[in-house]
C-alpha positions, 0 to 999 in steps of 0.5 A: 794774534790781535783780537777780532770781532766776535761772530755775528748774530745767528738765526736758528730754527729748531724742530723737535718731535716726540712720539709715544707708541703705546701697547694698549690704549691710554685713557688719560695723559697729563704732561709737562713740557719745556720746549719753548727756548728761554729769552735773555740778552743773548737769545731772542725768540722770533717765533714759537709754535707747538702742537699735540696730537690727539688735541689736548682737553686742557692746555696752559702755559706759565713759568717755573721757579727759574723763569723757564717757559713751561707748558701743561696739557691733558689728553683725555680719551683713548689713544695709542699714539701721542705726538708732541712737536715744537718749532722754534726760530731764535736769534742767537747773539754773540757773547764775550764770556770766554774773554771775561773768564780771566777777570772772574774772582778767584775760586776760593773767594767765590766759594766763600761768597756762596757759603751761608753766614748769619746776617749776610746778604742772600746770594741767589746762585747758592741754590746751585752750589748744593746737591740735587736729585741727579747730582749727589755729593761724591768724594770721587767728584771732589778728587777729580776736580781738584787738579783744575782748582789751582790756588788763586785761579779765577773761577772761570779759568778753573771751570774751562780747565775742568771742561777740557779734562772731562772731555779728554777723560771720558768717552761719548758713547750713545745709549751707554747710559740712561737717566737712571744710571748713577753718576758714580757709575759714569765716573768709574766707567769713564763713558756716557752721554751729554747729560752725564758729562753735564751732571759730572761737571756740575757735581765736581764743581759743587763739591768744592762749593761752587755754583753750577747749573744744568742747561738743556737745549739744542746744538746746530746740526752742522757746525760752522768752520771751527778754525774761523770761529775760534779766531773770532774770539769764542774759543775754544769752539771746535768739534770734539774730534777734528774732521767730524762733520757734526757736533756730538749731541746734534740731532737730539736734545743736548745738555751742558753746564753754566758756572757762576762767575762773579767779578769785581763789578758784576758777574755772569754765568759761563756756559761750557759744553764738555761733550764738545769741549767748547764754550757755547756761542751762537751754535747752541739754543738754550731751552731751560736752566735747572739744578739738573735734568729733573728740573728741565726734562723736555717732556714728561708726564703721567698716563693711565693705561698704555702698557709697554711703549716705544719712544721716538724723538727727532731734532733738527737744528738749522742755520737760517740765511 
């Protein structure tokens, strides 16, 4: 089949609401949020607004070490409920990373480039080739990844094959794990949620000396026609189960993986969504990048008081005309 033009740019709107209900009054709360999408050559932020109720006493914004937008706020005064909402409008632009994957360097050459060597030039991607708090080194991960790493194969091709195998070998089961569930347990039980599959794939690649980072964001609630998008060149772009009207991970924060793929001339980060077995294109909104979930948690904080609490999170991602 002849190559066709990639899908046109897509404008998406995201509404993300988080509510905490506390069993006792909270006197003071300090929070950090990663809720403003990143901006780069493939994603433009057309509008962003964020609100907090009760109104914060202090509020500031900045960038973290990876360039992500970060917000700090402090709520002072007794409160039993905290609501944080964010509304974003982004323009997602098509990319040809699926087609570029075969042109990436052999994975053994990438591994060698990422190793420390005295007096060698520093490679920034090497920070994502080592263990991190939520992605420890596990021999089982190395064994799992090995069949995808054929000798001399381009690193991008290997990563895509590994994505297919994670998707085929693990079952998505909502609420089957928490962020504290060990990665070894996910690997043994073969089930989990999107952040588990992202951590698992990242860990499997890192065990072979490759650089992989965690991507947090959102997924279009109702996917486009899968066959049409696949024909447009961003394949494999399909729902995890044919006929399911929604992508897995929609209506909530989502997570996927980016693998560093140097080429003879430059390099790129190849994004892979193992939960849905697809290469993210214009259906994903990227919030932040990090070593793992701990670097880019959408909202976290420290409170004084509060007792037991209940959490509600709602996300809606829509395509705009």
